[in-house]
N, CA, C and O atoms as CSV, one atom per row, in Angstrom:
chain,resi,resn,atom,element,x,y,z
A,1,UNK,N,N,34.263,33.402,-27.769
A,1,UNK,CA,C,33.767,34.430,-28.680
A,1,UNK,C,C,33.066,33.809,-29.882
A,1,UNK,O,O,32.057,34.330,-30.358
A,2,UNK,N,N,33.610,32.680,-30.376
A,2,UNK,CA,C,33.020,32.042,-31.545
A,2,UNK,C,C,31.579,31.606,-31.269
A,2,UNK,O,O,30.716,31.775,-32.131
A,3,UNK,N,N,31.304,31.053,-30.091
A,3,UNK,CA,C,29.948,30.630,-29.735
A,3,UNK,C,C,29.008,31.840,-29.705
A,3,UNK,O,O,27.859,31.751,-30.138
A,4,UNK,N,N,29.500,32.962,-29.194
A,4,UNK,CA,C,28.690,34.173,-29.166
A,4,UNK,C,C,28.346,34.639,-30.576
A,4,UNK,O,O,27.229,35.093,-30.823
A,5,UNK,N,N,29.303,34.529,-31.507
A,5,UNK,CA,C,29.038,34.898,-32.895
A,5,UNK,C,C,27.958,34.012,-33.492
A,5,UNK,O,O,27.079,34.498,-34.204
A,6,UNK,N,N,28.017,32.707,-33.206
A,6,UNK,CA,C,26.996,31.796,-33.731
A,6,UNK,C,C,25.635,32.088,-33.124
A,6,UNK,O,O,24.627,32.040,-33.829
A,7,UNK,N,N,25.581,32.389,-31.831
A,7,UNK,CA,C,24.314,32.741,-31.195
A,7,UNK,C,C,23.757,34.026,-31.805
A,7,UNK,O,O,22.558,34.138,-32.059
A,8,UNK,N,N,24.636,34.981,-32.033
A,8,UNK,CA,C,24.273,36.254,-32.655
A,8,UNK,C,C,23.702,35.988,-34.053
A,8,UNK,O,O,22.668,36.545,-34.422
A,9,UNK,N,N,24.372,35.144,-34.816
A,9,UNK,CA,C,23.924,34.808,-36.170
A,9,UNK,C,C,22.592,34.072,-36.131
A,9,UNK,O,O,21.721,34.333,-36.962
A,10,UNK,N,N,22.420,33.159,-35.183
A,10,UNK,CA,C,21.167,32.407,-35.075
A,10,UNK,C,C,19.992,33.335,-34.815
A,10,UNK,O,O,18.918,33.150,-35.387
A,11,UNK,N,N,20.182,34.333,-33.958
A,11,UNK,CA,C,19.108,35.297,-33.689
A,11,UNK,C,C,18.754,36.080,-34.950
A,11,UNK,O,O,17.581,36.327,-35.230
A,12,UNK,N,N,19.769,36.461,-35.696
A,12,UNK,CA,C,19.519,37.173,-36.953
A,12,UNK,C,C,18.752,36.286,-37.934
A,12,UNK,O,O,17.835,36.752,-38.610
A,13,UNK,N,N,19.126,35.014,-38.011
A,13,UNK,CA,C,18.445,34.074,-38.907
A,13,UNK,C,C,16.970,33.977,-38.533
A,13,UNK,O,O,16.104,34.023,-39.406
A,14,UNK,N,N,16.681,33.842,-37.242
A,14,UNK,CA,C,15.292,33.729,-36.794
A,14,UNK,C,C,14.478,34.953,-37.212
A,14,UNK,O,O,13.349,34.819,-37.686
A,15,UNK,N,N,15.041,36.125,-37.039
A,15,UNK,CA,C,14.356,37.371,-37.397
A,15,UNK,C,C,14.120,37.427,-38.901
A,15,UNK,O,O,13.025,37.761,-39.356
A,16,UNK,N,N,15.148,37.101,-39.663
A,16,UNK,CA,C,15.044,37.170,-41.126
A,16,UNK,C,C,14.024,36.169,-41.660
A,16,UNK,O,O,13.214,36.505,-42.525
A,17,UNK,N,N,14.063,34.946,-41.147
A,17,UNK,CA,C,13.128,33.916,-41.615
A,17,UNK,C,C,11.694,34.314,-41.274
A,17,UNK,O,O,10.791,34.134,-42.090
A,18,UNK,N,N,11.483,34.844,-40.091
A,18,UNK,CA,C,10.135,35.297,-39.710
A,18,UNK,C,C,9.649,36.404,-40.646
A,18,UNK,O,O,8.480,36.429,-41.033
A,19,UNK,N,N,10.549,37.316,-41.006
A,19,UNK,CA,C,10.190,38.413,-41.910
A,19,UNK,C,C,9.864,37.892,-43.307
A,19,UNK,O,O,8.936,38.377,-43.954
A,20,UNK,N,N,10.624,36.909,-43.770
A,20,UNK,CA,C,10.351,36.303,-45.079
A,20,UNK,C,C,9.015,35.563,-45.058
A,20,UNK,O,O,8.226,35.661,-45.997
A,21,UNK,N,N,8.776,34.836,-43.995
A,21,UNK,CA,C,7.542,34.077,-43.857
A,21,UNK,C,C,6.328,35.008,-43.785
A,21,UNK,O,O,5.276,34.718,-44.355
A,22,UNK,N,N,6.489,36.112,-43.087
A,22,UNK,CA,C,5.401,37.087,-42.928
A,22,UNK,C,C,4.913,37.620,-44.272
A,22,UNK,O,O,3.725,37.898,-44.437
A,23,UNK,N,N,5.817,37.762,-45.223
A,23,UNK,CA,C,5.464,38.274,-46.556
A,23,UNK,C,C,5.292,37.145,-47.576
A,23,UNK,O,O,5.351,37.367,-48.786
A,24,UNK,N,N,5.080,35.941,-47.066
A,24,UNK,CA,C,4.778,34.781,-47.916
A,24,UNK,C,C,5.916,34.363,-48.840
A,24,UNK,O,O,5.689,33.955,-49.979
A,25,UNK,N,N,7.150,34.473,-48.330
A,25,UNK,CA,C,8.285,33.955,-49.081
A,25,UNK,C,C,8.123,32.454,-49.254
A,25,UNK,O,O,7.622,31.771,-48.361
A,26,UNK,N,N,8.544,31.946,-50.400
A,26,UNK,CA,C,8.368,30.532,-50.710
A,26,UNK,C,C,9.678,29.764,-50.547
A,26,UNK,O,O,10.763,30.303,-50.763
A,27,UNK,N,N,9.554,28.501,-50.164
A,27,UNK,CA,C,10.684,27.570,-50.087
A,27,UNK,C,C,11.883,28.186,-49.355
A,27,UNK,O,O,12.994,28.225,-49.883
A,28,UNK,N,N,11.638,28.662,-48.138
A,28,UNK,CA,C,12.686,29.298,-47.341
A,28,UNK,C,C,13.621,28.216,-46.804
A,28,UNK,O,O,13.181,27.277,-46.140
A,29,UNK,N,N,14.900,28.355,-47.093
A,29,UNK,CA,C,15.909,27.383,-46.655
A,29,UNK,C,C,16.996,28.094,-45.870
A,29,UNK,O,O,17.366,29.230,-46.169
A,30,UNK,N,N,17.493,27.406,-44.871
A,30,UNK,CA,C,18.616,27.906,-44.076
A,30,UNK,C,C,19.745,26.899,-44.245
A,30,UNK,O,O,19.550,25.699,-44.055
A,31,UNK,N,N,20.923,27.392,-44.602
A,31,UNK,CA,C,22.086,26.524,-44.750
A,31,UNK,C,C,23.188,27.033,-43.825
A,31,UNK,O,O,23.622,28.180,-43.929
A,32,UNK,N,N,23.630,26.170,-42.927
A,32,UNK,CA,C,24.747,26.484,-42.032
A,32,UNK,C,C,26.030,26.245,-42.824
A,32,UNK,O,O,26.367,25.109,-43.155
A,33,UNK,N,N,26.735,27.326,-43.119
A,33,UNK,CA,C,27.968,27.231,-43.899
A,33,UNK,C,C,29.196,27.545,-43.042
A,33,UNK,O,O,30.289,27.747,-43.570
A,34,UNK,N,N,29.015,27.585,-41.728
A,34,UNK,CA,C,30.106,27.987,-40.826
A,34,UNK,C,C,31.312,27.050,-40.871
A,34,UNK,O,O,32.435,27.478,-40.606
A,35,UNK,N,N,31.091,25.777,-41.203
A,35,UNK,CA,C,32.206,24.830,-41.291
A,35,UNK,C,C,32.779,24.737,-42.698
A,35,UNK,O,O,33.758,24.026,-42.923
A,36,UNK,N,N,32.172,25.454,-43.654
A,36,UNK,CA,C,32.562,25.352,-45.058
A,36,UNK,C,C,33.356,26.570,-45.525
A,36,UNK,O,O,34.257,26.450,-46.355
A,37,UNK,N,N,33.019,27.734,-44.992
A,37,UNK,CA,C,33.629,28.980,-45.460
A,37,UNK,C,C,33.667,30.010,-44.334
A,37,UNK,O,O,32.987,29.860,-43.319
A,38,UNK,N,N,34.459,31.044,-44.524
A,38,UNK,CA,C,34.525,32.125,-43.541
A,38,UNK,C,C,33.686,33.329,-43.960
A,38,UNK,O,O,33.641,34.325,-43.238
A,39,UNK,N,N,33.021,33.258,-45.113
A,39,UNK,CA,C,32.285,34.436,-45.593
A,39,UNK,C,C,31.050,34.736,-44.754
A,39,UNK,O,O,30.612,35.885,-44.688
A,40,UNK,N,N,30.482,33.717,-44.113
A,40,UNK,CA,C,29.304,33.909,-43.265
A,40,UNK,C,C,29.071,32.619,-42.483
A,40,UNK,O,O,29.712,31.598,-42.734
A,41,UNK,N,N,28.137,32.684,-41.527
A,41,UNK,CA,C,27.758,31.489,-40.775
A,41,UNK,C,C,26.560,30.789,-41.415
A,41,UNK,O,O,26.467,29.561,-41.409
A,42,UNK,N,N,25.643,31.594,-41.969
A,42,UNK,CA,C,24.423,31.040,-42.545
A,42,UNK,C,C,24.068,31.720,-43.856
A,42,UNK,O,O,24.311,32.912,-44.045
A,43,UNK,N,N,23.494,30.942,-44.748
A,43,UNK,CA,C,22.794,31.446,-45.925
A,43,UNK,C,C,21.310,31.223,-45.665
A,43,UNK,O,O,20.910,30.194,-45.120
A,44,UNK,N,N,20.515,32.182,-46.053
A,44,UNK,CA,C,19.070,32.003,-46.094
A,44,UNK,C,C,18.686,32.210,-47.552
A,44,UNK,O,O,19.084,33.194,-48.176
A,45,UNK,N,N,17.919,31.287,-48.082
A,45,UNK,CA,C,17.495,31.350,-49.476
A,45,UNK,C,C,15.969,31.315,-49.505
A,45,UNK,O,O,15.350,30.477,-48.850
A,46,UNK,N,N,15.370,32.224,-50.261
A,46,UNK,CA,C,13.914,32.261,-50.377
A,46,UNK,C,C,13.536,32.674,-51.791
A,46,UNK,O,O,14.349,33.220,-52.536
A,47,UNK,N,N,12.282,32.400,-52.143
A,47,UNK,CA,C,11.785,32.720,-53.474
A,47,UNK,C,C,10.564,33.627,-53.367
A,47,UNK,O,O,9.706,33.449,-52.503
A,48,UNK,N,N,10.511,34.603,-54.269
A,48,UNK,CA,C,9.327,35.438,-54.421
A,48,UNK,C,C,8.677,35.122,-55.759
A,48,UNK,O,O,9.358,34.724,-56.704
A,49,UNK,N,N,7.362,35.298,-55.842
A,49,UNK,CA,C,6.646,34.901,-57.050
A,49,UNK,C,C,6.774,35.910,-58.192
A,49,UNK,O,O,6.519,35.575,-59.349
A,50,UNK,N,N,7.170,37.148,-57.869
A,50,UNK,CA,C,7.379,38.169,-58.905
A,50,UNK,C,C,8.300,39.250,-58.350
A,50,UNK,O,O,8.659,39.223,-57.173
A,51,UNK,N,N,8.679,40.193,-59.193
A,51,UNK,CA,C,9.628,41.240,-58.776
A,51,UNK,C,C,9.116,42.017,-57.571
A,51,UNK,O,O,9.873,42.293,-56.640
A,52,UNK,N,N,7.840,42.370,-57.586
A,52,UNK,CA,C,7.286,43.134,-56.465
A,52,UNK,C,C,7.366,42.361,-55.161
A,52,UNK,O,O,7.679,42.933,-54.117
A,53,UNK,N,N,7.086,41.058,-55.211
A,53,UNK,CA,C,7.168,40.281,-53.982
A,53,UNK,C,C,8.612,40.112,-53.532
A,53,UNK,O,O,8.894,40.173,-52.336
A,54,UNK,N,N,9.527,39.901,-54.467
A,54,UNK,CA,C,10.947,39.803,-54.106
A,54,UNK,C,C,11.367,41.065,-53.362
A,54,UNK,O,O,12.009,40.987,-52.315
A,55,UNK,N,N,11.004,42.228,-53.902
A,55,UNK,CA,C,11.374,43.490,-53.256
A,55,UNK,C,C,10.666,43.660,-51.912
A,55,UNK,O,O,11.261,44.185,-50.970
A,56,UNK,N,N,9.415,43.229,-51.805
A,56,UNK,CA,C,8.688,43.312,-50.531
A,56,UNK,C,C,9.333,42.406,-49.479
A,56,UNK,O,O,9.436,42.777,-48.310
A,57,UNK,N,N,9.764,41.223,-49.902
A,57,UNK,CA,C,10.463,40.314,-48.980
A,57,UNK,C,C,11.733,40.963,-48.461
A,57,UNK,O,O,12.005,40.940,-47.261
A,58,UNK,N,N,12.508,41.541,-49.363
A,58,UNK,CA,C,13.764,42.199,-48.995
A,58,UNK,C,C,13.500,43.381,-48.053
A,58,UNK,O,O,14.177,43.538,-47.036
A,59,UNK,N,N,12.523,44.196,-48.398
A,59,UNK,CA,C,12.186,45.349,-47.552
A,59,UNK,C,C,11.796,44.918,-46.146
A,59,UNK,O,O,12.206,45.537,-45.165
A,60,UNK,N,N,11.002,43.850,-46.050
A,60,UNK,CA,C,10.541,43.383,-44.746
A,60,UNK,C,C,11.695,42.824,-43.915
A,60,UNK,O,O,11.760,43.047,-42.706
A,61,UNK,N,N,12.596,42.106,-44.560
A,61,UNK,CA,C,13.772,41.585,-43.850
A,61,UNK,C,C,14.629,42.741,-43.341
A,61,UNK,O,O,15.046,42.753,-42.183
A,62,UNK,N,N,14.886,43.709,-44.216
A,62,UNK,CA,C,15.711,44.846,-43.801
A,62,UNK,C,C,15.083,45.593,-42.628
A,62,UNK,O,O,15.776,45.968,-41.682
A,63,UNK,N,N,13.783,45.805,-42.693
A,63,UNK,CA,C,13.099,46.523,-41.621
A,63,UNK,C,C,13.158,45.741,-40.309
A,63,UNK,O,O,13.450,46.316,-39.260
A,64,UNK,N,N,12.886,44.448,-40.357
A,64,UNK,CA,C,12.898,43.628,-39.145
A,64,UNK,C,C,14.294,43.576,-38.519
A,64,UNK,O,O,14.443,43.719,-37.306
A,65,UNK,N,N,15.305,43.374,-39.351
A,65,UNK,CA,C,16.669,43.320,-38.812
A,65,UNK,C,C,17.137,44.691,-38.322
A,65,UNK,O,O,17.854,44.775,-37.326
A,66,UNK,N,N,16.744,45.751,-39.001
A,66,UNK,CA,C,17.098,47.107,-38.561
A,66,UNK,C,C,16.487,47.392,-37.188
A,66,UNK,O,O,17.153,47.944,-36.312
A,67,UNK,N,N,15.222,47.016,-37.004
A,67,UNK,CA,C,14.553,47.224,-35.715
A,67,UNK,C,C,15.252,46.450,-34.601
A,67,UNK,O,O,15.218,46.853,-33.438
A,68,UNK,N,N,15.887,45.336,-34.967
A,68,UNK,CA,C,16.620,44.529,-33.982
A,68,UNK,C,C,18.065,45.001,-33.819
A,68,UNK,O,O,18.836,44.402,-33.069
A,69,UNK,N,N,18.429,46.073,-34.520
A,69,UNK,CA,C,19.761,46.649,-34.359
A,69,UNK,C,C,20.805,46.178,-35.354
A,69,UNK,O,O,22.000,46.365,-35.125
A,70,UNK,N,N,20.381,45.572,-36.451
A,70,UNK,CA,C,21.311,45.051,-37.455
A,70,UNK,C,C,21.154,45.823,-38.761
A,70,UNK,O,O,20.043,46.019,-39.255
A,71,UNK,N,N,22.271,46.248,-39.302
A,71,UNK,CA,C,22.249,46.926,-40.599
A,71,UNK,C,C,23.027,46.113,-41.611
A,71,UNK,O,O,24.056,45.516,-41.292
A,72,UNK,N,N,22.526,46.096,-42.832
A,72,UNK,CA,C,23.184,45.349,-43.889
A,72,UNK,C,C,24.465,46.053,-44.311
A,72,UNK,O,O,24.529,47.282,-44.360
A,73,UNK,N,N,25.479,45.257,-44.612
A,73,UNK,CA,C,26.719,45.864,-45.087
A,73,UNK,C,C,26.707,46.010,-46.607
A,73,UNK,O,O,27.449,46.817,-47.167
A,74,UNK,N,N,25.838,45.203,-47.283
A,74,UNK,CA,C,25.795,45.289,-48.730
A,74,UNK,C,C,24.474,44.726,-49.252
A,74,UNK,O,O,23.960,43.730,-48.742
A,75,UNK,N,N,23.936,45.386,-50.280
A,75,UNK,CA,C,22.736,44.914,-50.974
A,75,UNK,C,C,23.053,44.920,-52.461
A,75,UNK,O,O,23.564,45.904,-52.995
A,76,UNK,N,N,22.743,43.811,-53.121
A,76,UNK,CA,C,22.965,43.704,-54.569
A,76,UNK,C,C,21.686,43.209,-55.235
A,76,UNK,O,O,21.013,42.324,-54.706
A,77,UNK,N,N,21.352,43.769,-56.383
A,77,UNK,CA,C,20.283,43.250,-57.230
A,77,UNK,C,C,18.876,43.701,-56.916
A,77,UNK,O,O,17.921,43.182,-57.493
A,78,UNK,N,N,18.724,44.657,-56.012
A,78,UNK,CA,C,17.372,45.054,-55.592
A,78,UNK,C,C,16.511,45.538,-56.754
A,78,UNK,O,O,15.342,45.165,-56.853
A,79,UNK,N,N,17.064,46.348,-57.617
A,79,UNK,CA,C,16.249,46.960,-58.679
A,79,UNK,C,C,15.811,45.980,-59.753
A,79,UNK,O,O,14.766,46.171,-60.375
A,80,UNK,N,N,16.592,44.935,-59.979
A,80,UNK,CA,C,16.176,43.944,-60.979
A,80,UNK,C,C,15.152,42.978,-60.394
A,80,UNK,O,O,14.278,42.489,-61.110
A,81,UNK,N,N,15.258,42.703,-59.101
A,81,UNK,CA,C,14.300,41.826,-58.440
A,81,UNK,C,C,14.393,40.369,-58.850
A,81,UNK,O,O,13.495,39.589,-58.534
A,82,UNK,N,N,15.457,39.978,-59.546
A,82,UNK,CA,C,15.620,38.589,-59.969
A,82,UNK,C,C,16.393,37.788,-58.910
A,82,UNK,O,O,16.042,36.650,-58.602
A,83,UNK,N,N,17.443,38.398,-58.364
A,83,UNK,CA,C,18.240,37.800,-57.288
A,83,UNK,C,C,18.754,38.961,-56.450
A,83,UNK,O,O,19.590,39.745,-56.900
A,84,UNK,N,N,18.251,39.062,-55.238
A,84,UNK,CA,C,18.696,40.113,-54.331
A,84,UNK,C,C,19.514,39.456,-53.230
A,84,UNK,O,O,19.086,38.483,-52.609
A,85,UNK,N,N,20.688,40.004,-53.005
A,85,UNK,CA,C,21.585,39.506,-51.972
A,85,UNK,C,C,21.689,40.569,-50.885
A,85,UNK,O,O,21.981,41.732,-51.161
A,86,UNK,N,N,21.446,40.151,-49.650
A,86,UNK,CA,C,21.618,41.016,-48.477
A,86,UNK,C,C,22.740,40.429,-47.636
A,86,UNK,O,O,22.632,39.301,-47.156
A,87,UNK,N,N,23.802,41.176,-47.456
A,87,UNK,CA,C,24.950,40.700,-46.691
A,87,UNK,C,C,24.940,41.361,-45.312
A,87,UNK,O,O,25.103,42.575,-45.192
A,88,UNK,N,N,24.748,40.552,-44.288
A,88,UNK,CA,C,24.787,41.020,-42.908
A,88,UNK,C,C,26.013,40.474,-42.180
A,88,UNK,O,O,26.006,40.346,-40.955
A,89,UNK,N,N,27.048,40.157,-42.923
A,89,UNK,CA,C,28.306,39.596,-42.419
A,89,UNK,C,C,28.141,38.177,-41.870
A,89,UNK,O,O,28.703,37.241,-42.439
A,90,UNK,N,N,27.395,37.991,-40.790
A,90,UNK,CA,C,27.212,36.657,-40.227
A,90,UNK,C,C,26.209,35.826,-41.020
A,90,UNK,O,O,26.300,34.600,-41.075
A,91,UNK,N,N,25.254,36.517,-41.629
A,91,UNK,CA,C,24.276,35.823,-42.465
A,91,UNK,C,C,24.187,36.525,-43.819
A,91,UNK,O,O,24.336,37.743,-43.919
A,92,UNK,N,N,23.945,35.733,-44.847
A,92,UNK,CA,C,23.731,36.277,-46.186
A,92,UNK,C,C,22.375,35.758,-46.652
A,92,UNK,O,O,22.113,34.556,-46.637
A,93,UNK,N,N,21.534,36.678,-47.060
A,93,UNK,CA,C,20.178,36.339,-47.469
A,93,UNK,C,C,20.071,36.505,-48.977
A,93,UNK,O,O,20.424,37.545,-49.533
A,94,UNK,N,N,19.576,35.456,-49.623
A,94,UNK,CA,C,19.363,35.460,-51.070
A,94,UNK,C,C,17.864,35.357,-51.317
A,94,UNK,O,O,17.227,34.398,-50.882
A,95,UNK,N,N,17.302,36.336,-52.008
A,95,UNK,CA,C,15.886,36.275,-52.378
A,95,UNK,C,C,15.829,36.253,-53.895
A,95,UNK,O,O,16.301,37.173,-54.564
A,96,UNK,N,N,15.249,35.196,-54.423
A,96,UNK,CA,C,15.248,34.938,-55.864
A,96,UNK,C,C,13.853,34.993,-56.469
A,96,UNK,O,O,12.848,34.803,-55.785
A,97,UNK,N,N,13.822,35.259,-57.772
A,97,UNK,CA,C,12.657,34.913,-58.572
A,97,UNK,C,C,12.728,33.398,-58.754
A,97,UNK,O,O,13.790,32.806,-58.564
A,98,UNK,N,N,11.615,32.765,-59.120
A,98,UNK,CA,C,11.611,31.303,-59.293
A,98,UNK,C,C,12.623,30.864,-60.347
A,98,UNK,O,O,13.359,29.900,-60.139
A,99,UNK,N,N,12.663,31.562,-61.465
A,99,UNK,CA,C,13.552,31.180,-62.566
A,99,UNK,C,C,15.020,31.279,-62.158
A,99,UNK,O,O,15.806,30.373,-62.434
A,100,UNK,N,N,15.380,32.365,-61.511
A,100,UNK,CA,C,16.780,32.551,-61.119
A,100,UNK,C,C,17.200,31.565,-60.038
A,100,UNK,O,O,18.345,31.111,-60.022
A,101,UNK,N,N,16.287,31.232,-59.138
A,101,UNK,CA,C,16.646,30.265,-58.099
A,101,UNK,C,C,16.947,28.904,-58.725
A,101,UNK,O,O,17.912,28.240,-58.344
A,102,UNK,N,N,16.124,28.494,-59.681
A,102,UNK,CA,C,16.378,27.224,-60.366
A,102,UNK,C,C,17.692,27.274,-61.139
A,102,UNK,O,O,18.458,26.310,-61.139
A,103,UNK,N,N,17.944,28.400,-61.795
A,103,UNK,CA,C,19.144,28.530,-62.618
A,103,UNK,C,C,20.420,28.485,-61.772
A,103,UNK,O,O,21.348,27.743,-62.094
A,104,UNK,N,N,20.471,29.270,-60.700
A,104,UNK,CA,C,21.699,29.364,-59.898
A,104,UNK,C,C,21.855,28.207,-58.910
A,104,UNK,O,O,22.984,27.845,-58.576
A,105,UNK,N,N,20.773,27.628,-58.442
A,105,UNK,CA,C,20.770,26.429,-57.610
A,105,UNK,C,C,21.823,26.473,-56.492
A,105,UNK,O,O,22.699,25.611,-56.414
A,106,UNK,N,N,21.719,27.480,-55.642
A,106,UNK,CA,C,22.694,27.636,-54.552
A,106,UNK,C,C,22.710,26.450,-53.599
A,106,UNK,O,O,23.750,26.129,-53.024
A,107,UNK,N,N,21.566,25.798,-53.429
A,107,UNK,CA,C,21.535,24.636,-52.544
A,107,UNK,C,C,22.495,23.557,-53.049
A,107,UNK,O,O,23.141,22.884,-52.245
A,108,UNK,N,N,22.596,23.389,-54.350
A,108,UNK,CA,C,23.524,22.397,-54.905
A,108,UNK,C,C,24.969,22.873,-54.729
A,108,UNK,O,O,25.839,22.096,-54.335
A,109,UNK,N,N,25.213,24.131,-55.019
A,109,UNK,CA,C,26.572,24.673,-54.920
A,109,UNK,C,C,27.082,24.595,-53.480
A,109,UNK,O,O,28.258,24.309,-53.257
A,110,UNK,N,N,26.214,24.844,-52.511
A,110,UNK,CA,C,26.607,24.853,-51.104
A,110,UNK,C,C,26.157,23.581,-50.378
A,110,UNK,O,O,25.860,23.615,-49.184
A,111,UNK,N,N,26.111,22.483,-51.090
A,111,UNK,CA,C,25.636,21.227,-50.498
A,111,UNK,C,C,26.535,20.727,-49.370
A,111,UNK,O,O,26.117,19.865,-48.597
A,112,UNK,N,N,27.749,21.242,-49.257
A,112,UNK,CA,C,28.623,20.871,-48.138
A,112,UNK,C,C,28.179,21.502,-46.832
A,112,UNK,O,O,28.609,21.086,-45.756
A,113,UNK,N,N,27.314,22.512,-46.928
A,113,UNK,CA,C,26.734,23.101,-45.723
A,113,UNK,C,C,25.630,22.209,-45.190
A,113,UNK,O,O,25.205,21.261,-45.850
A,114,UNK,N,N,25.167,22.527,-43.973
A,114,UNK,CA,C,24.116,21.737,-43.356
A,114,UNK,C,C,22.788,22.488,-43.439
A,114,UNK,O,O,22.688,23.637,-43.010
A,115,UNK,N,N,21.767,21.827,-43.995
A,115,UNK,CA,C,20.437,22.423,-44.009
A,115,UNK,C,C,19.906,22.412,-42.586
A,115,UNK,O,O,19.989,21.396,-41.895
A,116,UNK,N,N,19.363,23.539,-42.148
A,116,UNK,CA,C,18.932,23.719,-40.772
A,116,UNK,C,C,17.455,24.097,-40.763
A,116,UNK,O,O,16.988,24.840,-41.626
A,117,UNK,N,N,16.730,23.579,-39.783
A,117,UNK,CA,C,15.341,23.982,-39.552
A,117,UNK,C,C,15.366,25.141,-38.561
A,117,UNK,O,O,16.110,25.103,-37.581
A,118,UNK,N,N,14.561,26.165,-38.808
A,118,UNK,CA,C,14.577,27.344,-37.928
A,118,UNK,C,C,14.238,26.967,-36.499
A,118,UNK,O,O,14.731,27.610,-35.572
A,119,UNK,N,N,13.409,25.943,-36.283
A,119,UNK,CA,C,13.053,25.517,-34.932
A,119,UNK,C,C,14.249,24.974,-34.165
A,119,UNK,O,O,14.257,25.011,-32.935
A,120,UNK,N,N,15.264,24.469,-34.871
A,120,UNK,CA,C,16.441,23.911,-34.193
A,120,UNK,C,C,17.413,25.002,-33.735
A,120,UNK,O,O,18.357,24.731,-32.994
A,121,UNK,N,N,17.174,26.219,-34.177
A,121,UNK,CA,C,18.048,27.321,-33.760
A,121,UNK,C,C,17.598,27.782,-32.377
A,121,UNK,O,O,18.185,28.705,-31.813
């Protein structure tokens, strides 16, 4: 069952990353946190150049994952557009403004996770 969950999560990651890339998300990173925590299998981190782009990135991810049969369990920060968190249980997507991404530096906080290339999924 665990392998099926990881395969399920990998498919979601591919869809989300493609949606972020389609709307010109910047510095898209995937971190495998499955060996570090039980909160999710993967983090996806991306940057938008302004509030409108952050919201467009989030909207596109939600639409792409919804079309694939996945609904978010929680969304935080959409209206401020500085840091939007989308929780899909197996994957958590963080879309930041440039300033907030530098400030919170999730890559440093979660450095025990493994950075993954989408092609390796």
